[in-house]
N, CA, C, O and the ligand as a Tripos MOL2 file, in Angstrom:
@<TRIPOS>MOLECULE
protein
  273   271    69     0     0
PROTEIN
NO_CHARGES

@<TRIPOS>ATOM
      1 N          11.0500  -31.6600   16.7690 N.3       1 MET1
      2 CA          9.8810  -31.5360   17.6240 C.3       1 MET1
      3 C           9.9050  -32.3920   18.7990 C.2       1 MET1
      4 O          10.1060  -33.5980   18.6530 O.2       1 MET1
      5 N           9.7050  -31.8440   20.0420 N.am      2 THR2
      6 CA          9.8390  -32.5530   21.2690 C.3       2 THR2
      7 C           8.3850  -32.9700   21.7370 C.2       2 THR2
      8 O           7.4310  -32.1960   21.6650 O.2       2 THR2
      9 N           8.3090  -34.1400   22.1770 N.am      3 VAL3
     10 CA          7.0280  -34.6670   22.6930 C.3       3 VAL3
     11 C           6.9160  -34.1760   24.2640 C.2       3 VAL3
     12 O           7.8090  -34.4090   25.0780 O.2       3 VAL3
     13 N           5.8320  -33.5410   24.5500 N.am      4 PRO4
     14 CA          5.6030  -33.0810   25.9360 C.3       4 PRO4
     15 C           5.5250  -34.3290   26.8570 C.2       4 PRO4
     16 O           4.7740  -35.2710   26.6040 O.2       4 PRO4
     17 N           6.3230  -34.2840   27.9130 N.am      5 MET5
     18 CA          6.3630  -35.3340   28.9080 C.3       5 MET5
     19 C           5.6980  -35.0730   30.0880 C.2       5 MET5
     20 O           5.5480  -33.9060   30.4490 O.2       5 MET5
     21 N           5.2450  -36.0720   30.7920 N.am      6 SER6
     22 CA          4.6190  -35.7740   32.0530 C.3       6 SER6
     23 C           5.0540  -36.8310   33.0900 C.2       6 SER6
     24 O           5.6650  -37.8370   32.7290 O.2       6 SER6
     25 N           4.7520  -36.6120   34.3140 N.am      7 TYR7
     26 CA          4.9790  -37.6270   35.3540 C.3       7 TYR7
     27 C           3.5440  -38.0270   35.8660 C.2       7 TYR7
     28 O           2.6870  -37.1910   36.1500 O.2       7 TYR7
     29 N           3.3750  -39.3360   35.9520 N.am      8 VAL8
     30 CA          2.0900  -39.7540   36.4620 C.3       8 VAL8
     31 C           2.1820  -40.5810   37.7490 C.2       8 VAL8
     32 O           3.1690  -41.2970   37.9170 O.2       8 VAL8
     33 N           1.2220  -40.5230   38.6550 N.am      9 ALA9
     34 CA          1.1660  -41.4000   39.7720 C.3       9 ALA9
     35 C           0.2650  -42.4490   39.5300 C.2       9 ALA9
     36 O          -0.8970  -42.2540   39.1740 O.2       9 ALA9
     37 N           0.8730  -43.8010   39.7500 N.am     10 ILE10
     38 CA          0.0250  -44.9540   39.5160 C.3      10 ILE10
     39 C          -0.5930  -45.4530   40.8840 C.2      10 ILE10
     40 O           0.1420  -45.8010   41.8080 O.2      10 ILE10
     41 N          -1.9270  -45.4740   40.9740 N.am     11 HIS11
     42 CA         -2.5650  -45.9210   42.1940 C.3      11 HIS11
     43 C          -2.2760  -47.3950   42.4290 C.2      11 HIS11
     44 O          -1.7160  -48.0350   41.5390 O.2      11 HIS11
     45 N          -2.6180  -47.9600   43.5550 N.am     12 SER12
     46 CA         -2.4700  -49.3430   43.8680 C.3      12 SER12
     47 C          -3.3580  -50.2460   42.9830 C.2      12 SER12
     48 O          -3.1360  -51.4560   42.9260 O.2      12 SER12
     49 N          -4.3360  -49.6790   42.3110 N.am     13 CYS13
     50 CA         -5.1800  -50.4250   41.3930 C.3      13 CYS13
     51 C          -4.6100  -50.5110   40.0140 C.2      13 CYS13
     52 O          -5.2000  -51.1220   39.1220 O.2      13 CYS13
     53 N          -3.4030  -49.8690   39.8230 N.am     14 GLY14
     54 CA         -2.6750  -49.9180   38.5900 C.3      14 GLY14
     55 C          -2.9680  -48.9160   37.5550 C.2      14 GLY14
     56 O          -2.4030  -48.8900   36.4620 O.2      14 GLY14
     57 N          -3.9500  -48.0260   37.9750 N.am     15 ARG15
     58 CA         -4.3260  -46.9420   36.9900 C.3      15 ARG15
     59 C          -3.7120  -45.6850   37.4870 C.2      15 ARG15
     60 O          -3.2200  -45.5760   38.6100 O.2      15 ARG15
     61 N          -3.7680  -44.6770   36.5390 N.am     16 ILE16
     62 CA         -3.2290  -43.3450   36.7440 C.3      16 ILE16
     63 C          -4.2260  -42.6150   37.7220 C.2      16 ILE16
     64 O          -5.4390  -42.6010   37.5120 O.2      16 ILE16
     65 N          -3.6160  -41.9930   38.8340 N.am     17 VAL17
     66 CA         -4.5110  -41.3640   39.7050 C.3      17 VAL17
     67 C          -4.2350  -39.8350   39.6470 C.2      17 VAL17
     68 O          -5.0850  -39.0250   40.0150 O.2      17 VAL17
     69 N          -3.0530  -39.4800   39.1860 N.am     18 ALA18
     70 CA         -2.6910  -37.9630   39.0720 C.3      18 ALA18
     71 C          -1.5550  -37.9020   38.0130 C.2      18 ALA18
     72 O          -0.8500  -38.8680   37.7230 O.2      18 ALA18
     73 N          -1.4560  -36.7000   37.4840 N.am     19 ALA19
     74 CA         -0.4290  -36.4850   36.4880 C.3      19 ALA19
     75 C           0.0250  -34.9700   36.5250 C.2      19 ALA19
     76 O          -0.7520  -34.0840   36.8790 O.2      19 ALA19
     77 N           1.1690  -34.7570   36.1870 N.am     20 THR20
     78 CA          1.7450  -33.3220   36.0640 C.3      20 THR20
     79 C           2.5040  -33.2700   34.8320 C.2      20 THR20
     80 O           3.1770  -34.2410   34.4830 O.2      20 THR20
     81 N           2.4440  -32.1890   34.1370 N.am     21 VAL21
     82 CA          3.2390  -32.0100   32.9110 C.3      21 VAL21
     83 C           4.5860  -31.5990   33.3130 C.2      21 VAL21
     84 O           4.7140  -30.6480   34.0830 O.2      21 VAL21
     85 N           5.7140  -32.3050   32.8080 N.am     22 ASP22
     86 CA          7.1050  -31.9950   33.0720 C.3      22 ASP22
     87 C           7.5680  -30.8030   32.3580 C.2      22 ASP22
     88 O           7.9700  -30.9060   31.1990 O.2      22 ASP22
     89 N           7.5400  -29.7020   32.9580 N.am     23 MET23
     90 CA          7.9920  -28.4430   32.3960 C.3      23 MET23
     91 C           9.1240  -27.8160   33.0940 C.2      23 MET23
     92 O           9.0190  -27.6570   34.3100 O.2      23 MET23
     93 N          10.1860  -27.4400   32.4920 N.am     24 LYS24
     94 CA         11.4100  -26.8830   33.1290 C.3      24 LYS24
     95 C          11.0720  -25.7190   33.9020 C.2      24 LYS24
     96 O          11.6620  -25.5450   34.9680 O.2      24 LYS24
     97 N          10.1160  -24.8180   33.4730 N.am     25 GLU25
     98 CA          9.6500  -23.6550   34.0770 C.3      25 GLU25
     99 C           8.9560  -23.9100   35.3540 C.2      25 GLU25
    100 O           8.8680  -23.0310   36.2120 O.2      25 GLU25
    101 N           8.4640  -25.0790   35.4990 N.am     26 HIS26
    102 CA          7.7270  -25.4380   36.7900 C.3      26 HIS26
    103 C           8.4010  -26.7010   37.4900 C.2      26 HIS26
    104 O           7.7300  -27.5350   38.0980 O.2      26 HIS26
    105 N           9.6820  -26.7650   37.3630 N.am     27 ALA27
    106 CA         10.4810  -27.8400   37.9260 C.3      27 ALA27
    107 C          10.2130  -28.0900   39.4360 C.2      27 ALA27
    108 O          10.1540  -29.2340   39.8860 O.2      27 ALA27
    109 N          10.0590  -27.0160   40.1780 N.am     28 LYS28
    110 CA          9.8850  -27.1700   41.6240 C.3      28 LYS28
    111 C           8.4800  -27.6920   41.8000 C.2      28 LYS28
    112 O           8.3010  -28.6150   42.5950 O.2      28 LYS28
    113 N           7.4770  -27.1840   41.1320 N.am     29 ALA29
    114 CA          6.0220  -27.6700   41.4250 C.3      29 ALA29
    115 C           6.0190  -29.1940   40.9570 C.2      29 ALA29
    116 O           5.3880  -30.0340   41.5980 O.2      29 ALA29
    117 N           6.6860  -29.4900   39.9150 N.am     30 VAL30
    118 CA          6.6640  -30.8490   39.4310 C.3      30 VAL30
    119 C           7.3190  -31.7390   40.4640 C.2      30 VAL30
    120 O           6.8110  -32.8150   40.7800 O.2      30 VAL30
    121 N           8.3910  -31.3130   40.9650 N.am     31 ALA31
    122 CA          9.2150  -32.1060   42.0410 C.3      31 ALA31
    123 C           8.3500  -32.3370   43.3090 C.2      31 ALA31
    124 O           8.3620  -33.3720   43.9750 O.2      31 ALA31
    125 N           7.5450  -31.1590   43.5700 N.am     32 ARG32
    126 CA          6.7060  -31.3090   44.8060 C.3      32 ARG32
    127 C           5.6840  -32.3190   44.6390 C.2      32 ARG32
    128 O           5.4770  -33.1600   45.5140 O.2      32 ARG32
    129 N           4.9830  -32.2710   43.4650 N.am     33 ASP33
    130 CA          3.9570  -33.2780   43.1210 C.3      33 ASP33
    131 C           4.5660  -34.7480   43.1850 C.2      33 ASP33
    132 O           3.9690  -35.6370   43.7930 O.2      33 ASP33
    133 N           5.6330  -34.9440   42.6120 N.am     34 VAL34
    134 CA          6.1390  -36.3120   42.5540 C.3      34 VAL34
    135 C           6.5090  -36.7320   43.9560 C.2      34 VAL34
    136 O           6.2380  -37.8660   44.3500 O.2      34 VAL34
    137 N           7.1460  -35.8120   44.7500 N.am     35 ALA35
    138 CA          7.4380  -36.2520   46.1030 C.3      35 ALA35
    139 C           6.2350  -36.5980   46.9810 C.2      35 ALA35
    140 O           6.2730  -37.4920   47.8260 O.2      35 ALA35
    141 N           5.0800  -35.7780   46.7130 N.am     36 ARG36
    142 CA          3.8390  -36.1380   47.4610 C.3      36 ARG36
    143 C           3.3700  -37.5200   47.1470 C.2      36 ARG36
    144 O           3.0060  -38.2810   48.0440 O.2      36 ARG36
    145 N           3.3740  -37.8870   45.7620 N.am     37 TRP37
    146 CA          2.9150  -39.0820   45.3410 C.3      37 TRP37
    147 C           3.6830  -40.2440   46.0200 C.2      37 TRP37
    148 O           3.0990  -41.2260   46.4780 O.2      37 TRP37
    149 N           4.9790  -40.0810   46.0560 N.am     38 VAL38
    150 CA          5.9080  -41.1880   46.5150 C.3      38 VAL38
    151 C           5.5570  -41.3480   48.0680 C.2      38 VAL38
    152 O           5.6030  -42.4590   48.5950 O.2      38 VAL38
    153 N           5.1970  -40.1740   48.7970 N.am     39 ARG39
    154 CA          4.9430  -40.2600   50.1790 C.3      39 ARG39
    155 C           3.5690  -40.9870   50.3170 C.2      39 ARG39
    156 O           3.3400  -41.6040   51.3570 O.2      39 ARG39
    157 N           2.6400  -40.9420   49.3100 N.am     40 LEU40
    158 CA          1.3590  -41.4370   49.4950 C.3      40 LEU40
    159 C           1.4170  -42.9670   49.0780 C.2      40 LEU40
    160 O           0.4280  -43.6920   49.1840 O.2      40 LEU40
    161 N           2.5790  -43.3870   48.6220 N.am     41 GLY41
    162 CA          2.7580  -44.7520   48.1910 C.3      41 GLY41
    163 C           2.4180  -45.1910   46.7500 C.2      41 GLY41
    164 O           2.3320  -46.3640   46.3860 O.2      41 GLY41
    165 N           2.2290  -44.0540   45.9450 N.am     42 ASP42
    166 CA          2.0080  -44.2880   44.5860 C.3      42 ASP42
    167 C           3.2350  -44.5550   43.8630 C.2      42 ASP42
    168 O           4.3030  -44.1190   44.2930 O.2      42 ASP42
    169 N           3.1600  -45.3070   42.6910 N.am     43 LYS43
    170 CA          4.2710  -45.4630   41.8340 C.3      43 LYS43
    171 C           4.3310  -44.2920   40.9080 C.2      43 LYS43
    172 O           3.2950  -43.8360   40.4260 O.2      43 LYS43
    173 N           5.5060  -43.7890   40.6420 N.am     44 VAL44
    174 CA          5.6240  -42.6920   39.6040 C.3      44 VAL44
    175 C           6.2000  -43.0840   38.4260 C.2      44 VAL44
    176 O           7.2440  -43.7330   38.4980 O.2      44 VAL44
    177 N           5.7010  -42.8040   37.2810 N.am     45 GLN45
    178 CA          6.1170  -43.0980   36.0460 C.3      45 GLN45
    179 C           6.2480  -41.7710   35.1120 C.2      45 GLN45
    180 O           5.4870  -40.8110   35.2370 O.2      45 GLN45
    181 N           7.2680  -41.8290   34.1940 N.am     46 ARG46
    182 CA          7.3570  -40.7620   33.2790 C.3      46 ARG46
    183 C           6.8350  -41.2710   31.8950 C.2      46 ARG46
    184 O           7.2500  -42.3130   31.3860 O.2      46 ARG46
    185 N           5.9380  -40.4970   31.3490 N.am     47 MET47
    186 CA          5.4530  -40.8950   29.9780 C.3      47 MET47
    187 C           5.0090  -39.6420   29.2120 C.2      47 MET47
    188 O           4.9810  -38.5450   29.7700 O.2      47 MET47
    189 N           4.6900  -39.8010   28.0350 N.am     48 SER48
    190 CA          4.2900  -38.6270   27.2040 C.3      48 SER48
    191 C           2.9250  -38.1390   27.6370 C.2      48 SER48
    192 O           2.1160  -38.9620   28.0650 O.2      48 SER48
    193 N           2.6280  -36.9150   27.5590 N.am     49 VAL49
    194 CA          1.3650  -36.3570   27.9450 C.3      49 VAL49
    195 C           0.2960  -37.1530   27.1640 C.2      49 VAL49
    196 O          -0.7200  -37.5780   27.7140 O.2      49 VAL49
    197 N           0.5740  -37.3350   25.8510 N.am     50 GLU50
    198 CA         -0.4770  -37.9640   25.0220 C.3      50 GLU50
    199 C          -0.7860  -39.4120   25.6190 C.2      50 GLU50
    200 O          -1.9490  -39.8130   25.6710 O.2      50 GLU50
    201 N           0.2400  -40.1550   26.0500 N.am     51 LYS51
    202 CA         -0.0160  -41.4120   26.5050 C.3      51 LYS51
    203 C          -0.7510  -41.4690   27.7710 C.2      51 LYS51
    204 O          -1.5970  -42.3380   27.9850 O.2      51 LYS51
    205 N          -0.4240  -40.5100   28.6540 N.am     52 ALA52
    206 CA         -1.1000  -40.4030   29.8960 C.3      52 ALA52
    207 C          -2.6230  -40.0830   29.7610 C.2      52 ALA52
    208 O          -3.4930  -40.5560   30.4920 O.2      52 ALA52
    209 N          -2.8280  -39.2010   28.7070 N.am     53 ARG53
    210 CA         -4.2950  -38.8450   28.4100 C.3      53 ARG53
    211 C          -5.0270  -40.0180   28.0040 C.2      53 ARG53
    212 O          -6.1810  -40.1770   28.4000 O.2      53 ARG53
    213 N          -4.4520  -40.8700   27.2380 N.am     54 ARG54
    214 CA         -5.0760  -42.1020   26.6550 C.3      54 ARG54
    215 C          -5.1610  -43.2240   27.6150 C.2      54 ARG54
    216 O          -5.9130  -44.1730   27.3910 O.2      54 ARG54
    217 N          -4.4020  -43.1560   28.7080 N.am     55 SER55
    218 CA         -4.3880  -44.3430   29.6190 C.3      55 SER55
    219 C          -5.6820  -44.3490   30.4780 C.2      55 SER55
    220 O          -6.4710  -43.4040   30.5060 O.2      55 SER55
    221 N          -5.8220  -45.4790   31.1590 N.am     56 ASP56
    222 CA         -6.9610  -45.6350   32.0920 C.3      56 ASP56
    223 C          -6.6890  -44.8900   33.3340 C.2      56 ASP56
    224 O          -5.5820  -44.9630   33.8670 O.2      56 ASP56
    225 N          -7.6660  -44.1620   33.8310 N.am     57 TRP57
    226 CA         -7.4670  -43.4260   35.0500 C.3      57 TRP57
    227 C          -8.2710  -44.0370   36.1740 C.2      57 TRP57
    228 O          -9.3670  -44.5570   35.9690 O.2      57 TRP57
    229 N          -7.6840  -43.9600   37.4110 N.am     58 CYS58
    230 CA         -8.2470  -44.4760   38.5850 C.3      58 CYS58
    231 C          -9.5700  -43.9080   38.8720 C.2      58 CYS58
    232 O          -9.7970  -42.7010   38.7940 O.2      58 CYS58
    233 N         -10.5320  -44.8810   39.2390 N.am     59 GLU59
    234 CA        -11.7910  -44.3830   39.6320 C.3      59 GLU59
    235 C         -12.1860  -44.7390   41.0500 C.2      59 GLU59
    236 O         -13.3430  -44.6140   41.4500 O.2      59 GLU59
    237 N         -11.1840  -45.1880   41.8010 N.am     60 CYS60
    238 CA        -11.4150  -45.6370   43.1780 C.3      60 CYS60
    239 C         -12.2370  -44.4760   44.0410 C.2      60 CYS60
    240 O         -13.3090  -44.6630   44.6160 O.2      60 CYS60
    241 N         -11.5690  -43.3730   44.0030 N.am     61 TRP61
    242 CA        -12.1740  -42.2700   44.7500 C.3      61 TRP61
    243 C         -13.6310  -41.9340   44.3820 C.2      61 TRP61
    244 O         -14.4380  -41.5370   45.2230 O.2      61 TRP61
    245 N         -13.9450  -42.1260   42.9910 N.am     62 ARG62
    246 CA        -15.3630  -41.8600   42.5750 C.3      62 ARG62
    247 C         -16.3060  -42.9740   43.0110 C.2      62 ARG62
    248 O         -17.4700  -42.7650   43.3520 O.2      62 ARG62
    249 N         -15.7310  -44.1640   42.9770 N.am     63 ASN63
    250 CA        -16.5260  -45.2370   43.4860 C.3      63 ASN63
    251 C         -16.7900  -45.1370   44.9770 C.2      63 ASN63
    252 O         -17.9160  -45.3760   45.4150 O.2      63 ASN63
    253 N         -15.8050  -44.7960   45.7530 N.am     64 LYS64
    254 CA        -16.0390  -44.5050   47.2220 C.3      64 LYS64
    255 C         -17.0690  -43.5040   47.5050 C.2      64 LYS64
    256 O         -17.9110  -43.6120   48.3960 O.2      64 LYS64
    257 N         -16.9410  -42.4480   46.6290 N.am     65 LYS65
    258 CA        -17.8400  -41.2540   46.8330 C.3      65 LYS65
    259 C         -19.4100  -41.7630   46.5730 C.2      65 LYS65
    260 O         -20.3650  -41.4200   47.2700 O.2      65 LYS65
    261 N         -19.4630  -42.5970   45.4940 N.am     66 ALA66
    262 CA        -20.8120  -42.9600   45.1210 C.3      66 ALA66
    263 C         -21.4730  -43.8970   46.0920 C.2      66 ALA66
    264 O         -22.6900  -44.0610   46.1670 O.2      66 ALA66
    265 N         -20.5230  -44.5280   46.8660 N.am     67 ARG67
    266 CA        -21.0710  -45.4930   47.7970 C.3      67 ARG67
    267 C         -21.3560  -44.7740   49.1520 C.2      67 ARG67
    268 O         -22.1230  -45.2930   49.9630 O.2      67 ARG67
    269 N         -20.7570  -43.6090   49.3950 N.am     68 ALA68
    270 CA        -20.8670  -42.9870   50.6860 C.3      68 ALA68
    271 C         -22.3150  -42.5190   50.8920 C.2      68 ALA68
    272 O         -22.6380  -41.9550   51.9380 O.2      68 ALA68
    273 ZN         -7.3460  -46.6380   42.1490 Zn       69 ZN69
@<TRIPOS>BOND
     1     1     2 1
     2     2     3 1
     3     3     4 2
     4     3     5 am
     5     5     6 1
     6     6     7 1
     7     7     8 2
     8     7     9 am
     9     9    10 1
    10    10    11 1
    11    11    12 2
    12    11    13 am
    13    13    14 1
    14    14    15 1
    15    15    16 2
    16    15    17 am
    17    17    18 1
    18    18    19 1
    19    19    20 2
    20    19    21 am
    21    21    22 1
    22    22    23 1
    23    23    24 2
    24    23    25 am
    25    25    26 1
    26    26    27 1
    27    27    28 2
    28    27    29 am
    29    29    30 1
    30    30    31 1
    31    31    32 2
    32    31    33 am
    33    33    34 1
    34    34    35 1
    35    35    36 2
    36    35    37 am
    37    37    38 1
    38    38    39 1
    39    39    40 2
    40    39    41 am
    41    41    42 1
    42    42    43 1
    43    43    44 2
    44    43    45 am
    45    45    46 1
    46    46    47 1
    47    47    48 2
    48    47    49 am
    49    49    50 1
    50    50    51 1
    51    51    52 2
    52    51    53 am
    53    53    54 1
    54    54    55 1
    55    55    56 2
    56    55    57 am
    57    57    58 1
    58    58    59 1
    59    59    60 2
    60    59    61 am
    61    61    62 1
    62    62    63 1
    63    63    64 2
    64    63    65 am
    65    65    66 1
    66    66    67 1
    67    67    68 2
    68    67    69 am
    69    69    70 1
    70    70    71 1
    71    71    72 2
    72    71    73 am
    73    73    74 1
    74    74    75 1
    75    75    76 2
    76    75    77 am
    77    77    78 1
    78    78    79 1
    79    79    80 2
    80    79    81 am
    81    81    82 1
    82    82    83 1
    83    83    84 2
    84    83    85 am
    85    85    86 1
    86    86    87 1
    87    87    88 2
    88    87    89 am
    89    89    90 1
    90    90    91 1
    91    91    92 2
    92    91    93 am
    93    93    94 1
    94    94    95 1
    95    95    96 2
    96    95    97 am
    97    97    98 1
    98    98    99 1
    99    99   100 2
   100    99   101 am
   101   101   102 1
   102   102   103 1
   103   103   104 2
   104   103   105 am
   105   105   106 1
   106   106   107 1
   107   107   108 2
   108   107   109 am
   109   109   110 1
   110   110   111 1
   111   111   112 2
   112   111   113 am
   113   113   114 1
   114   114   115 1
   115   115   116 2
   116   115   117 am
   117   117   118 1
   118   118   119 1
   119   119   120 2
   120   119   121 am
   121   121   122 1
   122   122   123 1
   123   123   124 2
   124   123   125 am
   125   125   126 1
   126   126   127 1
   127   127   128 2
   128   127   129 am
   129   129   130 1
   130   130   131 1
   131   131   132 2
   132   131   133 am
   133   133   134 1
   134   134   135 1
   135   135   136 2
   136   135   137 am
   137   137   138 1
   138   138   139 1
   139   139   140 2
   140   139   141 am
   141   141   142 1
   142   142   143 1
   143   143   144 2
   144   143   145 am
   145   145   146 1
   146   146   147 1
   147   147   148 2
   148   147   149 am
   149   149   150 1
   150   150   151 1
   151   151   152 2
   152   151   153 am
   153   153   154 1
   154   154   155 1
   155   155   156 2
   156   155   157 am
   157   157   158 1
   158   158   159 1
   159   159   160 2
   160   159   161 am
   161   161   162 1
   162   162   163 1
   163   163   164 2
   164   163   165 am
   165   165   166 1
   166   166   167 1
   167   167   168 2
   168   167   169 am
   169   169   170 1
   170   170   171 1
   171   171   172 2
   172   171   173 am
   173   173   174 1
   174   174   175 1
   175   175   176 2
   176   175   177 am
   177   177   178 1
   178   178   179 1
   179   179   180 2
   180   179   181 am
   181   181   182 1
   182   182   183 1
   183   183   184 2
   184   183   185 am
   185   185   186 1
   186   186   187 1
   187   187   188 2
   188   187   189 am
   189   189   190 1
   190   190   191 1
   191   191   192 2
   192   191   193 am
   193   193   194 1
   194   194   195 1
   195   195   196 2
   196   195   197 am
   197   197   198 1
   198   198   199 1
   199   199   200 2
   200   199   201 am
   201   201   202 1
   202   202   203 1
   203   203   204 2
   204   203   205 am
   205   205   206 1
   206   206   207 1
   207   207   208 2
   208   207   209 am
   209   209   210 1
   210   210   211 1
   211   211   212 2
   212   211   213 am
   213   213   214 1
   214   214   215 1
   215   215   216 2
   216   215   217 am
   217   217   218 1
   218   218   219 1
   219   219   220 2
   220   219   221 am
   221   221   222 1
   222   222   223 1
   223   223   224 2
   224   223   225 am
   225   225   226 1
   226   226   227 1
   227   227   228 2
   228   227   229 am
   229   229   230 1
   230   230   231 1
   231   231   232 2
   232   231   233 am
   233   233   234 1
   234   234   235 1
   235   235   236 2
   236   235   237 am
   237   237   238 1
   238   238   239 1
   239   239   240 2
   240   239   241 am
   241   241   242 1
   242   242   243 1
   243   243   244 2
   244   243   245 am
   245   245   246 1
   246   246   247 1
   247   247   248 2
   248   247   249 am
   249   249   250 1
   250   250   251 1
   251   251   252 2
   252   251   253 am
   253   253   254 1
   254   254   255 1
   255   255   256 2
   256   255   257 am
   257   257   258 1
   258   258   259 1
   259   259   260 2
   260   259   261 am
   261   261   262 1
   262   262   263 1
   263   263   264 2
   264   263   265 am
   265   265   266 1
   266   266   267 1
   267   267   268 2
   268   267   269 am
   269   269   270 1
   270   270   271 1
   271   271   272 2
@<TRIPOS>SUBSTRUCTURE
     1 MET1         2 RESIDUE 1 A MET
     2 THR2         6 RESIDUE 1 A THR
     3 VAL3        10 RESIDUE 1 A VAL
     4 PRO4        14 RESIDUE 1 A PRO
     5 MET5        18 RESIDUE 1 A MET
     6 SER6        22 RESIDUE 1 A SER
     7 TYR7        26 RESIDUE 1 A TYR
     8 VAL8        30 RESIDUE 1 A VAL
     9 ALA9        34 RESIDUE 1 A ALA
    10 ILE10       38 RESIDUE 1 A ILE
    11 HIS11       42 RESIDUE 1 A HIS
    12 SER12       46 RESIDUE 1 A SER
    13 CYS13       50 RESIDUE 1 A CYS
    14 GLY14       54 RESIDUE 1 A GLY
    15 ARG15       58 RESIDUE 1 A ARG
    16 ILE16       62 RESIDUE 1 A ILE
    17 VAL17       66 RESIDUE 1 A VAL
    18 ALA18       70 RESIDUE 1 A ALA
    19 ALA19       74 RESIDUE 1 A ALA
    20 THR20       78 RESIDUE 1 A THR
    21 VAL21       82 RESIDUE 1 A VAL
    22 ASP22       86 RESIDUE 1 A ASP
    23 MET23       90 RESIDUE 1 A MET
    24 LYS24       94 RESIDUE 1 A LYS
    25 GLU25       98 RESIDUE 1 A GLU
    26 HIS26      102 RESIDUE 1 A HIS
    27 ALA27      106 RESIDUE 1 A ALA
    28 LYS28      110 RESIDUE 1 A LYS
    29 ALA29      114 RESIDUE 1 A ALA
    30 VAL30      118 RESIDUE 1 A VAL
    31 ALA31      122 RESIDUE 1 A ALA
    32 ARG32      126 RESIDUE 1 A ARG
    33 ASP33      130 RESIDUE 1 A ASP
    34 VAL34      134 RESIDUE 1 A VAL
    35 ALA35      138 RESIDUE 1 A ALA
    36 ARG36      142 RESIDUE 1 A ARG
    37 TRP37      146 RESIDUE 1 A TRP
    38 VAL38      150 RESIDUE 1 A VAL
    39 ARG39      154 RESIDUE 1 A ARG
    40 LEU40      158 RESIDUE 1 A LEU
    41 GLY41      162 RESIDUE 1 A GLY
    42 ASP42      166 RESIDUE 1 A ASP
    43 LYS43      170 RESIDUE 1 A LYS
    44 VAL44      174 RESIDUE 1 A VAL
    45 GLN45      178 RESIDUE 1 A GLN
    46 ARG46      182 RESIDUE 1 A ARG
    47 MET47      186 RESIDUE 1 A MET
    48 SER48      190 RESIDUE 1 A SER
    49 VAL49      194 RESIDUE 1 A VAL
    50 GLU50      198 RESIDUE 1 A GLU
    51 LYS51      202 RESIDUE 1 A LYS
    52 ALA52      206 RESIDUE 1 A ALA
    53 ARG53      210 RESIDUE 1 A ARG
    54 ARG54      214 RESIDUE 1 A ARG
    55 SER55      218 RESIDUE 1 A SER
    56 ASP56      222 RESIDUE 1 A ASP
    57 TRP57      226 RESIDUE 1 A TRP
    58 CYS58      230 RESIDUE 1 A CYS
    59 GLU59      234 RESIDUE 1 A GLU
    60 CYS60      238 RESIDUE 1 A CYS
    61 TRP61      242 RESIDUE 1 A TRP
    62 ARG62      246 RESIDUE 1 A ARG
    63 ASN63      250 RESIDUE 1 A ASN
    64 LYS64      254 RESIDUE 1 A LYS
    65 LYS65      258 RESIDUE 1 A LYS
    66 ALA66      262 RESIDUE 1 A ALA
    67 ARG67      266 RESIDUE 1 A ARG
    68 ALA68      270 RESIDUE 1 A ALA
    69 ZN69       273 GROUP 0 **** ****
C-alpha cells in the first residue's frame, strides 16, 4: 500500500499555506504549483497527505482580511 504524498508550501510564518497532492497523472499541474510557490518565496516540502492535513495551516491571510 502506498501512502499518498503531497507537496506543501510553507509560509514565512512556518505554517502550511498551500498544498497539492502529488499524482503522476497531474505531474504538470503539480510542477506548476511548486514553481509558483518557489517564486512567491515559500519553502516547499514533500510530506504525506495525511501529515499535511494534520499540520498547522497559515492564517495570515485570514487575519489580514479580518483587520481590513
Ligand atoms: Zn502565514
